[in-house]
N, C-alpha and C positions, 0 to 999 in steps of 0.2 A: 503494498500500499504506501501510494508515495508521499500523501497525506502524513502517514505515520513517521513517515522517516525523517519529512520534514521538519515535523515537529521535534523529534528526537532530537536531530542535529540542534536545532536551537535551542534546544535545552542542555545539551551539552557544552557547547559554546560560551553560554550563559554562564554554566558551572564554571568552567576553567577561568570566564573572568572573573569572578568571585574569588576563587582559589589565587589568581593572580594578585588581585588587589589585598590579600590576607598577607601574602607573601611579603608582600610590598609594601605593608601598611607604613604610614609616616615618613616613609624615605624619600619621596619627591624624586622617584628614579625615573629618570627622562624616558628611557627605552620603554618601560613599562607604562606611563602613561600614556604614549603616542599608540602603543599597541590598544590599550582599553580605549582611547577616543577612536581610534580606527573600526575597531567593532561596535562601539556604541554608534558610529556615523552606518555603520551596515546595518544594524538594527532600525535605525531611523526610516533609511530608504527602503527596507523590506516592507515598515508599517505602513510608507506612502503607497505602496503597492497592494495593500491588502484593501483597498476600497472595491465592494464587490464580491468580496470571500466571505467564509463564514466567518460567524463572530467570535469561534476559537481561534481562529488566525489573527486576529485582532487583538484579543486580551492578550494571547501568546507574547506577540511581538512587544506591546507594553510592557509585561512583567521581565522582559530581556533586557527594554531597554533600563528601565528601575535597576536592574542589577548591575549592567554595564555602567550606569551613571556612579552609582553608590561604588562599584567596583575600582572607579579612575578617583573618585574623592576620597577614596582609604589611602591610595598612595599618596597624594596630594593635600593630605590633611593638614589643615593649617595655615596651608601656605597662600592662601586666596587666590588661585591659579588664574588667570583672568582669562583665558582658552575656555578652560572646562566650565568657568562661571557663565560665558558667554553661551555655551550649548546649554547648558541645564535653565538658563533664565528662558531661554527660547522654549524648551520643553514645560516650563513651568505657566508659561501663558497660554499654552494650547486649551481651548475649549471644543469639547468633541464628546457627543453623548457615550460614547465606547468606554469613556476615562473615568476611573471610580476612585475611590478616596485613596485607595492603599496604592494606586498609579502616584498621584499627587504627593503622597508620603512619603514614597519612594525618593523621589527629586527633591523632595524637604528635608531629608536626611543627607542627600549628597551634598546640598549647598550647605549646609549645618556642618560637615564635616570639613568643608573647604575653609570655614572661617572658625574652626575650632577653638574655643577659649579668646575670641577675639582677634586670631592670628599670633597667638602666644603658645598653644598648645597643639601636640601632637598624640600620635597614637605610636604604639609600642607594641613588638611583636613577640612576648614571654607568652609560653604555654597556656599561661591563665587567662592573659588577653584576648588572644586567638580564640579560647573555648566562648569569653566573654562575649567577643565580634560575632561569632557563628550564631551565637544564642539571640543575640539582639537584631541581625539581619537577616534571619533564617525567612529567605526568598520565597516567602507564601503571603502576597499583602492582602490584607482585609478589603474587604467589598465597602463595608461603613465604618463608623467609630466602635459600634458595639459587636463587631465581628470578630469572636474570638475562638471561632471555631478550629481552626487548624494551626494558629498562634497565640498566645496571651498576650497581648499586647503591650502590659506593662512591662515583659520582659524586653522590649525594645531601648529602654532605658540602661540596660546593660551595658552598652560603651563605656559609659563614665568608669570604667573597671581595667579600661584600656588605655584610656588617656595620659599622658605623660606630659610635662611641661618641661620644653626642651629649647625654649627663647634665650638667644646669647646677646645681651646688651653691653653696651659699653657708655660709659659715664668719664668727660671730662673731668681731672682733678681740680682743676683752677675753680670752675665755677660750678661742679657737682650737677651740670646739666648732661641730659643724654644725648649721643654725637653719633655721626654715623660714621663709622670705619671700614674701609675695606681688610676681610679677614682672609686667611688660608685655611683650610680646614684639610690636613691630612688623616685619611683613612688606612687603617689596615685593610690590606688585601682579602677581598671576601668573596667566593663562588656567588656568582648571580646577579655582580655589580660591575660595572664597567668603572667608574670614576674610582681614583685613589687621592684626587686633590679636588677640594671644590672651592671655589671664590665666590664668596658671598659680601654682601654689606649688611653690617648691623643694623638694628634689629633683625634677626634670622633665627630660622629654627636650627637648629644640629639636627645632623644624624643620630642613631641610638649611639649613646656614648661607648659601647662595647665595641664598633666598629673606629670610634675615633683615637688617633694616636696622639694627635699633638692639633694645637691651634695658634694660629700666630698673626699679629696684625702685618699687614702689607702696605704700609702706608708711610711717604716720607714726612707726613705732616706731624704723625704722631709715633712715639716710642716704637721700636720692634719689639714689642714683646711677645715671649713663645711659651706657652702653656702645654706642656707635655701630661698629658692624662696620667697615664700609669706611675709617672715618677712624682707627680707633685697633688695628686689626688690625694 
């Protein structure tokens, strides 16, 4: 049955997107983000071609769109990524009789992750954090605010157990005011991650501290301070 195969394939791809999002949660890994956005765009295009088809096709594509959007926002949590925000705002503004409460909720969750803690917090990937995220983001979205048939909606709040504050801020010692400083973040070589050196301007979100080897100021205006995580912590 061609329809069944199409539905199975869509569910497999959406599940794989969620797995990638959990694997790279809070990392701002560009390759993971680009891959997830490409699949999100594919699901949007397929949804646009569903007009005139069975309702099950539309609902499935909407669910896949929500999963892909959440997955990409997991990777970019706390960064306020403009590209992903633009896509999510477009999804949020849609008005369609086929859209249910759960579909809007999924996009709302994605936007919320992008600005987690007002841009001062992100997500970690410890075993406990991943377990909490799986429970909170169970990809069975409700039909209405009172729909708890497949997933208790209170569990959606368990994402807070995965939140981690890793915002790096710099302060000028002369006036005690926050200042923007270019920094280099040196990372330990880690399988699955491409970069070993990140160039950021503070305030910024740090990768998980287990991956960070050192942080150093890379500006001629400020003293070239270097912080070796393992030695100085």
